[in-house]
N, C-alpha and C positions, 0 to 999 in steps of 0.2 A: 446597585445595578451591575450585575456581573456578566461579561461576555468572555467565556473561556477561549483560549487560543492554543492550538497544538499543531506541530508539524506532521506531515505525512510520514516521513521517516528518512529516506536515503539522502546522503550528502556525498559529494564527490570525494573519492579517496585521495590521500596525499600521493603525489607522483612517485615517490620512492616506494610506497606500498604497491602501487600498480605495476611498477617495473619489476619488483621482486616476485610478484605473482606471475608475470609474463615470463620471467626467467626460470620458472619452475622450482623455486625454493620450496623445501619441504616445511611441514607444519612447525617443526622445532625452530628453524631459521626464520620463519615468518613471525613467530610469536612476539618478539620484542617490537617489531615494526607495527604489528597489529595493535598491541596494547598502547603504543604511543599514538596511533591514529585515533583510537577510542578516547584516550585522555584528552588529546587536542580537540577533538570534535565536541565532546561534552563540555569542555571549558569554553569553547567558542560559542556554543549554543547558550550556555548560562550568561555569557557576556552580552548577549543580545537582549537580555531581560526576560527571555522565555520562562514562563512559570512551570512548564512541563518540558523535559528534554528527553533525548534518546541517544543511542550510539551512532546514529547516522547510517546504520546497516553496514558499518565498516567490516564486520566479520563475515558478511555473505559474499564470499570471494568468487562465486560463480555467477549467480543471479538470484533475484528474490523469489523466482519461481521454484526452484529445485533444491535450495539449500538443505531441506530435511533429508534428502535422499542422496546427497552428494557422496560418492564412493560406495554406494550400495552394490553388493556383489551380484544381485539379481536384476541389474538394469543395464541396458545398452544405450549408447549416446545418440541414437538415430530417431528420436521422437519428434514432436512438433517443433517446428522452427519458429523462433521468436525474434522478429526484427527489432533491433534496438530503436530505430527511428528517432535517435536522440542527437547524433552527431550530424555535422553539415553534409557529409558524404554518405551517411547511412551505411557505412561499410561494416560495422560490427553486427554480426548475427549470432544467435545462440539457439540451442535446441533444448527441449525438454527430454529427459531420459525416457526410455521405453522399458516397461516392466517385462521381464523375460520368464519369471517363475515366481510362485508364491513361497512364503507369505510376504505381504507388504509390511514393512517396518521402517520407521524413521531411523536414520543414522545420527541425527542431531535434532535436539529440541531447542526452541528459541530462548528458553530461559537461561541458556548458557551465555547468550549475548547480554541479557539483562544483568546477570551476576557480574559479568566483566565490566559493564558500565557503571554498576553500583559502586565499584571501588573508587570511582572518580567523581561521582555526581553528588551535589548537595541539594538537588531539587527532585521532585517526583519524576519517575521514568515511565516512558511509554515503550511498548514493544509491538512491532509488527510481525505478523505471521501470515503464511500463505493459506489460501482457502482450500478446503477439501475438494471443491469442484475443479480447481486448477490442477491438483495432483491426480484427479480422476482421469485426466487425459494421458496419464502413463499407461493405462491398461490398453492393450492393443485391440483393434476392432475385430480381429479373428479369434480372440480369446486366448486363454492359456490352459493347456491340458491339465486337468487335475486341480485347477484353481479358478472356479467360476467367478464371474464378475460380482455376483451377489456377495460372495465371501470377501472378495477384494474391497468392496464398498463398506462392508462391516468393519473390516480391519482399518480402513482409511479413516472412517469417522471416529473410531476409538482412538487412533493415534492423534488425530487433530484435537479431540477432546482432552487427551492427556497433555498435549502441548500447552493449550490454553490454561488448564488447571495448574500446570507447573509455573507458568508465567504469573498467574494470579497469586499463587502461594509464595512466589519469590518477591511479591510486593509491587507488581506492576500497577501503576496508576490507571492505565488503560491498555488493553490488548486490541490491536487493530488488525482485522482480517482483510487481507488484500484480495479482492474479487476481480482479479486481473483478466479473467477469461470472459467477462461479459461481452466485450466487443466481438471476440471470436465467435461466441454463440450466435450473435445476431448476424454475423457475416456468413457463417456456414449454414444457418437455418433461419431464413427470414420469417418463417411461420411462427417463431417464438417457442416452439416445443423444446429445443435444446436449452435455451435460456431458462425456461420454466423447470427443467430437470436440474439445472445447476442451483436455482433458488431452493428447490426441494431438498437437495443434498445439504446445502448449508443450513437449512432449518432443521434437518435431522440431527445435526450436531448441536445447534444452539438450543434446541428444546431440552437437551440434557442439563442445561444450566438453570439455576434459579433466576428469578427476576432481578435480584440484587446482583448477581453475577453478570447478567446481560447488560446491566447498567454500566459495567466497566468493560464491555466489549463493543468495539466499533467496527464499521465496515467501510471500505473504500474501494472505488472503481475508478481507474485512471481512464482518460479519454484516448490513450494510446491503444493500438490494436496489435494482434499477433497474426501469424500466417502458418498454415499447415505445411508438412513436408511436401516438397515438389513444387511449392509456390502456388500462387493464385493468379488468375488472369488480370489484365490491366483494369478491366471494368470493376473488379472487386478490390483493387488495390487501395482506393480511397478509404478514409476512416468512416466508420458507421456514424450515424447521428447519435451523438452522446446523450442528448436529452431523451431520446427514445428508450435509453436504458433505465432511466430513473424510476419510472413506476415499478418495475421489477425489483430494482434495488431496495426500495422501501418495503417490499414484502419480506425481506430477510429480517429476522427478529433480533437485530442488534440494537443496543441502546443508543449508540451514536452512529450517524451516517455522514461521511465526508464526501462532498461533491465538488466538482470543478465548476467555477463560475468566471474567474478573471479572464481566461482565455477563450471563452465561448462567444460565438458570434451574436447571440441573443441572450444576454444574462437574464433579462426579465422572464423569458420563456422558461429557463431553468428554474427560476424562483417560483413561477406559477406552478410548475409540476411538483416541486418540493412542498409547496403550500397544500396542494390538493391531495398528495399521496403519502406524505410523511405521517407515521402513526403518532398519536398523542404523546406516547412515552419516549419518542425518539428525539434526541437533540441533533440539529442539522448544523454541521460545520461547513461553511461555504468557502470556496477558494477565493482568496483576495490577492494572491500573487500568482504569477504565471511562470513556472520554472522553464517553459519552452522559449521564453522571451528573455534575452540577456539584459535588457534595460531594467534597472531597479526601480520599482514603484516608490512613490512618495508615501509618507504616512498619511497625508491628506487624501490621496487616491484610495488607499486601503480603507480609510474611514468612510469615504463616500460610498464605496462598494458595500460596506457593512450597513450603512444607513439605508441604502436601497433594500438590502436583504431584510432589514428589520421591518420595513413597510409590509412585506409579504409574510414573514414568519413570526414577527413579534420578537421580543427580547428574551422571554423565558426559555426558549429552546433554540437559541441562536449561538453559534460559535464561529470562529474564524480559523482558517487553515490555508495550506497552499494547494494549488490545483492538483498536484501530484508530487511524488518524490523528485529530488533533484538529480539522482543518479541511481536508477534501479539496477543497472549493470555495473560491475566493479570498474570497468575500463571506460565508462562514460566520460566524455570530455566536452560536452556541449556548453557547459559554463564552469567557471572556476569555483573553488571553495569560497573565495572571498565574495564573489557575487551571490552565492547561495546564502551566506550568512547576512549579507547586506539586505537581501530580500526578506529574510526572516526577521531582522531588526525592524524593517519597515512594517511587517505584519504586526509585530508586537506593539510597536509605537502607534500604529494606525488603529489598533483595536482599543488601546487606552483612550485615544482621541475620540473615537466613535462613542465610547461609553460616557465620556465627559460631555459631549454634545447632547446625547440622549438624556442624561441626568439634568442638564440645564433646561432642556425642553419639557421635562416632566412636571 
């Protein structure tokens, strides 16, 4: 009786790496600090007993949204504003770049992070990538002369497909697509039309893969939101209802879906929606630790959450994960590295405990 367990991805960066980035060190000077951060992160994840590990997104030194286009010559820094909403004072804010001219091309593919992590890992590796719908927000509303939106979207989907194929070819156990813009779509367009367009765009990319490939592709949406340039009024500042996102999430044809549960006010509502909307071929990884809460869960608490999830989803398509990444932005300080690893250890041990309890009851 197997219950797989995987992290969402990001782990707080070592303070010395954050300080070096803030100091403006160039890539050559950062390289040894970055390699050491990846080595230490992979080693610490393996020490938790995690059967699948990752680099903790140590190499995404801007943010998890725009790493593929960091440094692009045809991009300006004044796109969508992304509030971190992760530190106690919510002071750190980041922006998406704005495309200024065609063609759209990635400057970095995520398989480079995978290759760097493989030098240190002894266990299967997972790689997170950003969704094409998130990067579609780079295209300005008033268009780009000589580069129509239709051509941009064609280029975008091709680049996203290329990135996933490169990660799979490099031996990724799983490629996780971060559908971070789901809350934004619901906030900007309560009718659901924008969200539906994002779902369609992601499916345009996924339909280029075989069923066997899609089984190695997952999808995650964080309960955290983002905000457009110029801000939004106070009435909109609150988070959208995460559970309302889930039906659309399961329409995206990924083989695995990672959903938040531990930090949700009504976990059983989340599970009911997952039960009713998940496709038969989709494995549902439910969040059993809450990265927004510094308190470390016990293994028993994790196990109890999984046992509840099993009542709704069964064992055959159930997995465990964290509600979200622990540090999607490189300078995130909401919790320490030690706390992140302690929560991951609790998830791993709690998943083993839940499996044991279910086996005894079978």
